[in-house]
N, C-alpha and C positions, 0 to 999 in steps of 0.2 A: 521559197518561198516559207519565214520564217510559223511558227507552229506559235498562238497564245494560246495561255492558260487562265481559265476564270476563276481564281481563289473566291469563295464566299467569306463573312467574316468571321467564323468559327476557324477555317480549316487559315486565315492570318495568323489569329491570335498563336494556335496551335505551333504552327512551325516559326512564330518570333520565338513563341518560348523557347524551343528546341534551340536556335541560334545561340539566344543568349545567357544556355546551359552551357553549352559548347564552350562560351568565349569566356565566363566566368571559372571554368575549372579548371585553368592557365593560371589563376590568381593563388595569392596565398592567403593562411586563416585570416578571418575576419574577428578575432578573439572572443571574448566571452559576452553573453547576453548583457546588457546594463538592467538595475532594480527597478521596477515599475515606479513610475513615480504614485505622490500620495493622491488618492481620490477626488477630484473638487465635491464641495458639500452639494447634499443633494436637499434640496427644499424648495420652497418659494420664497420669493425676496420680499421682506418686509415692506418694500417701496410698491409691491402689487398684490400684495396679503389682501383679499377681500374681510376677512377674519380672524381671530388673533383671538389666544387662552395662552394665557402663560400659568406656573404655576413655581413658585419658591421650592427649592430642593433641599437648601442649608441655608445656614448662617454661621458665620463663626467673628469669635473679637482676639484678633493676636498683636501684643504690641501695642492696644489700643486701638488700633485701624480695626472697623467693620468691613468684614466681605461678605458677598449675597449672591448664593449659586442661583438659576432659575431657568425655565425651560419657555420656549415662543414652538407653536404650534398653532394653524390655522384646524377649523372645524372638525378636516376630516383626519387630525391627527399629524397630517405634516409638518415635516420641523420648518420653523420659517428664520432664514439665514439674512444675514446682511445688517445685521444691527450694531455692529460695532462701526459698521461704514456710515452709517445713515445721520451725517452732521447734520443734515438740516432738519432732523424729528422734531415737530414740534413740542412736544411734552416727554419729557424723562427723571420722573424724579424719585430721591429716595428718602424715604425718612428712617430715624432710631429712636428708641422711647426705652426707658426703665419702668416695671410693674414698681413704686416702693411708698413710703407714707404719705401721704397727702401733702401737698402746700398749699399753704393759702396766697390768695391774692391780697398784695398789699395797695389799703384802700388809702385817701390822703389823709393825713394826718394820724394813721393808726399808730398806737402809741404801746398795743399790746403785744406781747412779743409769741412768737409764734414757735413754738417748740413741741414736736409730736409728741413727746411721754406725759405731756402736763394733760393730755388730752380727756375728756373723759367719754367710758361707753368706746361701744364696738365701732375701728373706724376701719375701712377696708383699703387696701393699698388704690393707687391711682396710676395713672400714666406723666412719667415726667420724659419731656422732649432731651436729648442731649443738646439741640438745635435751638439757639435761643438770640433774642435782642432785644435791646430799651429800645421803644419807639417813641417820639417826640411828636406831640401833635403837630400837624399843618395846618396853620391857620385856617387856611383857603378852602380846608375840607370841615373846616367844623360847622355841623349843621347851626342853625338857627333856633336861639332860645338852653344851646348847650357850652355857651365860653366859659361860661364857671366851672364846667365839672372838665373838662379838658385838661390834661395831664398823661406823662409821662407813663406808661404800661410796658410790662415782661408780654410778648405775645412770641409763642412757639413757632417753629416753621420745619421746613424739610429740605434736604438737597438738591436743588433745580439747576443747578447752574452747570457743572459737570459734564452730565450727559454721556454722548459716546463716549468721552475721551477717559470717565474709567469703566469704560466696556472692556472685557476681554471675552474673545470668544473662546469656546474650549472644545466645543466640536459643532457640528449642524446642529443648531438650534438649542446648544445648550450656552450660557453664560454668564460671566464675572461680573455684578459689580465692586467696586472699590471705593468707599468711601474716601472722599478727597483728604480727612484729617482725621488725625484721631482724635477720641473723644474729647481729649483734655485739651487738644488747642482749637475747638469752639468756643465762642466767646463765653465766657463764667460771668455770672452775672451775683453782684453780693446778694444775700440771703436764698438763692436759690442753691439745691445742694443738687447739683449734677455727678455727682464723685461714680466712678463707673465700680460698681461690684457682679462680679460675674455669679455669684450664686443665684442674682435675683432673676427672674423672668422678665425677656427683652421682647420686642416687637420691632421687627421692618416692614415697611410698607413702600411699596411699589405701585406706582402710577403711570401710563403712558397709552400716550396718543399720537400716531404714527402722522396726522396732520393738523392744522386749526379746527376741519370739519369734522363735531363730534357724530360719531356713529354706533349705534349698540356691539356692533359687533366685533370694532375694532377697537373700544375704549378698554383699558385695564386696569382695576384696582384690587389690591391683592396684598395679603400680609401674610407673615409669619410669625409664631413666636416662638421663642427657643432660652434654655438655658448655658450660656456658655460654657461654665465649668463643667458643666456633664456632657456640653457636645452633643446635645439631643433637643426635639421640638417637646413644646412643653402640652401638659396635657390638656383639655379643657378646663379640669377645675383647680388648674394652677395658677391660669389666666385672668382676662376682665374680660367679659362679654355681658353685658345686661340684655338688649333687648336686640330682636330677630329684625333685622331691614324688610325682609318678604312681609314677615309677620304683622308687624307692630305698624310700619310707614307705607309700603307702598301696597295697602289695603287701601288707602284714602289715596295716596300720590302718586304720582307717575312716575315710571321707570321707562318710556319712551324718550329717551334722553335726545335721540336725532333731528326729534319736531322743534323746528326752528322758536315758535313763538310758544307754545302751550307749557305750562308753571311742571314743571320736574324737579327731581330730586336731584339734579347735578348741579354743583354749585363752583364757586373759583370758576369763571369761563367754562361751566359745563363738563368740569374732565375729572372732579371729585363725586364719589356716589358711593362709596361704603362707610359706613359707621366704623368698622372698624381702622380703615385711615382717619377719617373724620377725628377721633380722639388722639391722634396722638401730635395734633395739633390744638384743638380746645381741649387745651389742658386747664384746671383748676383754678391756675396763677395766671392764666392770659388774660387780656383786657385790651380795650380798642381806646387808645389814646385821645381820641377826638368827642367822644362822650363817656369816655369813663364804663361801658356799660361790658359786661362780663361776656369773657366769652368763652368758658366752659361751657363745655357739649349740654351738659343737661340742661343747665338752669339757664342756655340762652333758648333750650325748646321749648322749656316750661313758656317762659316770657313771649316769645314769639304765637304759640298758640294761643296764650293769655290776652295776646292784642297789646302788649306792652314793652316792646323792644323796638330799641331804632339804636343804629351802628353807621359808622362809614367804612363804607369798604373799599377796595381795591380802586388808585384812582382818584376819593373822595366822593365815589357815588354814597348816596344816602342810601341805606334800606331799612326802612319802616316798614314795620311789620303792625301798626296800631292799627289798622283796619281788618285783619285777619279774623277769621270766625270758624269757629270748634264745631263741627257737629255732633259730635262723640259727647258722652257725660265729664262730666269734671274730677271723675276718682282716677285714682293711679294707674287701673287697671286697662284702661284705654290702650294704652301704648306698652305699660307693662305688665306682659301678658305672662303669668305664670303658668306651671304647666309639665307633666312630664316631658314634651319634647321642647320646652323652654331653654334659654341659656344658662351655663352651668352659676353663672351671679348673677340669676334675674331674680332673685329676691334681695340684691344690693340697695335697692333703694328703698330698703326699711330702714339704713342707715345716715345719719343727717349729717353735711355739711353744708360750711356758710351759703354758699353759692346756692345749692339747690331749696334751701329752706324760703333764704331769702328772696328768691324769685317768684316765688308766689307771697308772702308774709310780709316781704318789704318791697311789691311791686312798683310803688309811685314814691318812694323815700329815695333818696340820695346824699351823698356824703356833704353837699352844699347846704342845701334846704335845713335838712336836719344835720348840723353839725353838731348841734348840742351832744347828740349820741353816744360822741367820741371821750367827751367825759362820763366816769359813773357817777350816781350818787354818794356824796361824803362816807367812807369807809367800808365805799364798796370796790372789788377788785379792778380793772381794768380790763375788760373784755373784747374789747375793739368794736368799732362801726357796731357792724350784725350784732354782735353778742351782747353788748350792752343793752340792743332794741329790745331782744327778746326775753333779757333777764331783769332790766329794771324800768323799762319805758314802755312796754307792750302794751296798748288795752285791746278790748273787743270792738269799741270803735271805729280804731285807727288802722287797723290790723288789717293785710292786702285779703284775706279769709275771713270774711264777715260771720262776726259772732266771735272768731277764735279766741281762747283766753290765754294762750300761751304763756303769760307769764305768771299766770296763777300756780302753775305745775313747780316753779322754783320757789315761789312765796310755802309753797304746801312740803319743799324737800323732795318733791318726785322728781329725781334728775333723770332716772330711765325714763320718762315720759317721752324725751327726746334722744338723750345717749343711752340708744341703745347696749344692754347686757343680761345677763343671765338672767336676770330679774325679768325682764320683757326683751324678749330678741328683737323684738318687732322696733322698738322704740317710738317713733311717732306717727309710722306707719301703722298701729293701730287704729292712730282717731283717722288718717288719710284713706283707710280701707274700710272704716266702718259702717258707712252709710252704703256702700256695695256689695258688704259683705252680708248684713241686713236685708238687703233687698236679694238678695238669692236663697238665703234663711226663708222671707215672705212667700216669696211665690214657690219655693218648694212646699212651704206647711198648706197651704192655699191651694197648692195645684187643682184643678178640678176639670168636667169634661162636659159637653153641650153633647147631648143625643139628637137624632133628628126627630124632628115635630110632624105631628101630623095636624092637616087643616081642616078643620069640619066647616066648610063655605054654608050651609044652610045654616045652622048655629051662629056662623060668625065666630069661629075657636080654633084658637090654636091651643095644641098640647106637645110639650117636651118635658125631656129629664135632665135633672143633674147629679151629675156624679160627683157627691160630697161627703169627703170623706171627716172630717171633722165636725164634734159630736154638736157643737153650737149650730143652728141653723142660721145662713146670711142675714135673716131682719132681726135676729134676737144676737148677734155677733156685734158688741160697742165698738170693736175694732174694723169694723166694716163702714165708711164712709155713703156708699155706694155699690151695684151691683147691675149695671146696664147690661140688659139683654137686647142687640139692636137684629132687629127682623127687616131680610130687606127681598121685595118680590125680585124675580128676573125670567128672564124671556127667554133664557137659552143660549143668548149670543151677549148681549149687553145690558147695562141694568142703565135704567134711563127713569131721571124724576121729573114726571108730568107739572102740568098745569097746580096750581097751589088751592084748593078751593077753601071754605069757609074751614074754620077750626074744627074738629070733633074731638071726643073725649079721651084720646089717643094719638093728638097732632093732628098735623093738617096735612099729611106728605101721602103723596094716592099710594106710594110703594116702598114708603119708610118706616117702622115705628121701632123707637126706643125706651121700653120700658125701665124700671128699677126695683129687683126683687127684693129690694132693703122693706120696701114701701108694699110688703103684700097686706099689713095689717090696716092698711090704710086706703090700698086704691081698690077700688069696688070691681074692678075688672080683672083682677089677676087675686088666685089662689094656687096654694103650696099643701101636696100629701107629701109627710115624709117616712120612709120604710126602707129604715137599714141606712144605706151609705146614697141610698136614689133620693132623690126629691122632686114630683111631676107639679110641674107646673103648668097651670090652663090660663090662658088669656082670654078674652070674650072681649064682645063688644068691636070686633074688626069688622066693621061697614062703612060706608062713606063717610071721611072723603076717604077712604084706602081701598079706591076704585082696581088698583094694580093688585094687588094681594090678592081682592077678590076675585079677578078675572083672570088672572094666572095660576094661580091654585097652587103657588111654588117658589121658592126663592130659598135665601140661605138665613141663619143664623149664626150668630157670635156675639162674645163676652167680654168686658171689661169690667173685672172688681176692682174698687180700691180701698187700699187698707190703711190704715193709720201706723206709725213703726215709730220709731224712736232710734239714733244711733248718738247718744252722747259723748260730744267731744272730749269731756271729759274721764269719762269712764265708759269707753264701749262694750265694753266686755258684760257691760249692764243692758247693752241694747235691748230691744224687747220689744213687743206690740202697748198702744197706749190706747185710751180711751179717746175716740174722735172729735168728742168735747170738749176735748185739753190740748188739741193742735197749736192753737195760738200760744200757749204760757209758754212755750219753750224753741228756741233757734232749730234744734236738736231733733225735734220731730218733721215729720216730712209723708208724703205719701208714696207707697207702691202698687205699681200698675199691674198686675195678673190680667195675661190674656187666655184665651179658650183655644179650642178647634175651631175648624169653620164646619159647621153643620148644617144640614139640610132641612127645608120644609115640604114637604107634598100632600096630599089627601090623604096616600096609601102608608108614607113616610118611609118609601124610599130614598135610594140618594138620587140625586141628580146630576148633570156633567156640568163641572164648575165653570167658570167664565176660562177661556185661555190664559196661561200666563205668556205676557209678555213681556215681563222682567223679572228678573231675580231679587227672590226676597234676602236670600244669603249675600248680594252685591249690595243691596240695600244696608242693611244690617253691618256689614262690614266697615262703614262709615258712621252712620247713623246709632249702633248698637242693637239689640236683641230688642224687641217690645218697645220699641220706641217711642218717645211720649213728644206730643206736638201743642198741649193742652192751651200753652200759653200763646201758638198762633190760631186758635180758633177762639180768643177769649175777649175780645174785639168789638165783636158785633153780635146781638142777640145772645149774650153769655147766661149761663144760669137755666133751673126749670127746664132741662132737656125733656121734659114729657109736652111739653107746651109747644104748639105751631114750630116757630120757623128754626127752633132750640134742636127738633129732633137731630139737624143735619150741624148747625152752628154751636153746638153748645160744646165745651172742652169734653165734660164728665163722661159722654157715653162714646166720644168717638175716638178719634188721636191719639192713639195707641197700638201698642201689640203688633200690628203686620201692615208693610204695604204695600205688595206687590200680589195679594189674593183676592181683590175687588173690595174689601173692605173700606180702602176711599173710594173707587170707582164709585162704589153704592154713592156715593152724591157728588164727587166732582166728576160729573159726566155732561156730554153734550148737549146737555136737556134744556127748552125753551126756557127754564126757571133761570138758568144764568147769562140769557139776553141783554139783563140789564149793566155788563159789564161791558166793555172794549175787549177785542180779541189779544190784545196787551197786557190785558190784565184778564185774561179768562182763566174760569175757575175747572173747567175739562182737567183732565188729570194728566195728561199727554201734554196740554199747553201748558197749562202751570210747571212740570215738575221741568219739562225741558228751558221753559223761562227761568225757572227759581236757580237751576244749576247754572245754566248761562248769562245770567244776570240780563235778560232781554225785557223783562218786565219794565215799564214805568211808572209804577205808584203799589204801594201795599194799605192795608185795612189798617197793620200797627203803625202808629203813628210816630214812632219813633226810628222806622225804616223808611229805607228808600234806595233807590237805585244805584248801584255798587256798593251795597251794603255786603251782600253776599258775595265771598270768594271760595271759588269750586278748585278746591288741590288737586285737579286731575285737569288734563282735553275735554273741553266738555263738547266738542267732536270727535270722542271716544266712544260710542256707541256701546262698548264691552264691558265701561266702567258699571253699566248699570244693567244691561242683557248679556244673556247668556248665547253661545252660538245655538241659531237653529230657531231664535224667538223674533226673527227679522224679516223670515221668509214672506209677510206680506200676505200668507193666504187669510179668506174667511173676510178680507175688508169690504167686499163689496154687500156683507150681511149690516156693518154697521152705521149706526147714525150719522149726521151730521152735524157738527157744532153750531148752537145758535149764539149769537155774541149782539153785542148791540150794535157794531156796525156792519152785524151782516153775517150770513150764512157761511160754513167752509166744512166741505167736504172733509171725511175722516184722515186722509192721507195728508191731504194739506196741511190741515189743520196741526198734523203731526211736523212736517215737516217747517212751515212758517212760523212754528213759535220759534225758529232758530233765525231762518231765512229770511224772513217778510215778517215780523210781530207786526210792522204799520209799513204801509203799499210805497210813502214815501221812500226813491234812491232805494228801491229796491224791483222795479219795473221789468227788468228781465226775469227776476225768478217768480212773478205776479203772473210774466203772462204765459212761461214754461208751465203751470201748474194747468192754467186755464188749458195749455194747445194740447195737454193730456189728460182732458175729461176732466180737471177737479173744479171745483167752487172755491172762488175767491172774495169775501162779501157779497156774496151773493143775496138775493131774494129770498126770503122766504120758500123752502118748498123747491126751490131749482135742483137742489141735488137729487139728482134719479143713483142711487145704489145701486152699484157695480158701475158706474160710468168712467171711473179713475182705471186708467193704463198703466200708471205707476208702476205698477209688479212687475210689468214686460221686462223693464230694465234695471231697476230697482231692488228688486228683491233679492235678497239675501244670496249671493252664490252667484248673482248675475255679472255680466263682464262689466257694469256702470250698478252693478248692489252699493246696497248701503255699507257693507263693508268693506267696498272697494271705494267709493271717493270717499269715505270718512275715515280720517288713523286711526282705525279700528285695532286694538292692542288686544286681541283675547286670548288666554292662558291655558 
């Protein structure tokens, strides 16, 4: 009987290996080992990359051909590979420009020569692209009314057609782009100097977007400034950067580039975002053939923010910016931010140039309707259309800057007033910045502090002190037009303006008094006692109708000082204070508002807790600037005489300036029944008002010149982070807040905030309204229907929750 052996797997393997070794032992030599092949590139393929970062590491010009070395990696620092094979890439473009003498745009019928050597004053260098073309108007794309202006224009561009055909992979994540032509082989245009000079600073730009879908994480805009002759990167001092995108632009505009419909600074198909890239095409000599509008970056932005710009874009799309509203002041420093951290060329706005000057002073003029300006007066030098206007034809009555007498400087022989030189390094900027500079000086000179006040209920008196470092008291200073102190009762949770009883000697508001400190000699209820730099004021007569102040015996005090100043456009160095009685005598006179700290008052003068800050003062100021002034908005009803009746709230003098988020506005703009004369979609409760304004949901305004659609918001109105800081949307203590009483019913506090955008009226918003009501909210309810604390909105929608405000809105905290 044959015996069977049971081999396990291991034994079989050992046995087999032995047999194989024995068999091979009889074979000859297998020769030398071959060399290892190259390692496969390690990295993430660009087609699957969810994040991209690019850095240009080197650029060179060899025999006139530009090459650019750059790296690609993801957010984790892993090399991104496969670009050279990505033939279906949506966007891959490179630009090349030199920093050289300014080149002017040639306007129709211009006969004046453009010779840089003949120009007066300091002229900083400007970008000139090597890639340019002459564009002829497309008749089908000319906007109505611009037919006479359509004409050939030069346009700078970048190289976008070569894409991956011009890409070479150097190593994993390292690439080289070689331009398809030598610089001299791009179109050469008569009158435009594109001669290559290796001694000049050059800029290469890169734009990259893998697919047609724009995503912040994968959209690339970057640049590299270099000096070809020295084979090195240019220093910040050698190149040209005037403004910082984040500091100057994104403080108001949105950089949430991937959002489908929100306004955002992503242009040309939402693929171009960086200023340094923009200026390579938006050059001083570029124009739009269909409208003859300038495409110069600075001039274009000036006109857009003024609401005076129209041009025809790609495919004939008309870009009409005439409805744009600008929330900041009209000074240069709103965008041209100077200081230690500013770009190296931040002061370059001091220096005049044709397109920038014309963008404001000649905003409503054009070479057709004002054709006569092409011809100078007899025996005068022809300076071209723009130059002839400034030197010969400008008047204060017609100028785009009301009252500006620009021609007078030429008549007086004061060339440096516009043409910056050693005698006046600021050039025309000394006029443009005079008002802003004087405002700062006045606010510094008139800085003051309000102390906590002490309220004596038995006497009906409020005593507070003012720290005042000037020798002249406020009521004796002829440069002070008014100095209002606002006194507002506060119950510890919210400001509430109660019913309006008959008027008393200090107005008719139950919880608010505005008193002018300059009236101390005429107001029998106000006295002042000075001791060094402290002035102690006592306000008496606080009785009926000010029942909230009498009952609560606590609240807040703040001030608004109005100073008469002058910033002459002819001699800005003489900017000074003026007698308020002479304010109407000169267009150079203006009012400077000086705000105060927020002090409190109580029976013992101690601090009281501030109202919860649910919005960011800094974010308000980022667009509206510090100590924003909304006097005009408050001057359409009950304006003037703020010591009397309704004007304690409505008049522009004591209110409408200084701070927006500390309760100063909410003191009047609250949900009190006094506001029930207006429907909800015109409500003046602050949250309803501000949401409705920024989202353009209001149906009407007191301003007779304003209508729905007139307010443009430069960010996504659904991005709560534009106005709110992280942690301010937790919805805590909302149960203590009062309802908002409108003419069409009562609204619970959370509903009031949400409905101001989601359901300003019920029509077509039935689902939202039912959602409010189903969760304890009140929408158009009867008076008293809302029971404080009945809303359950915070359960799901408080910040940080699964369906929190920050989750269901496109909130972009930074």
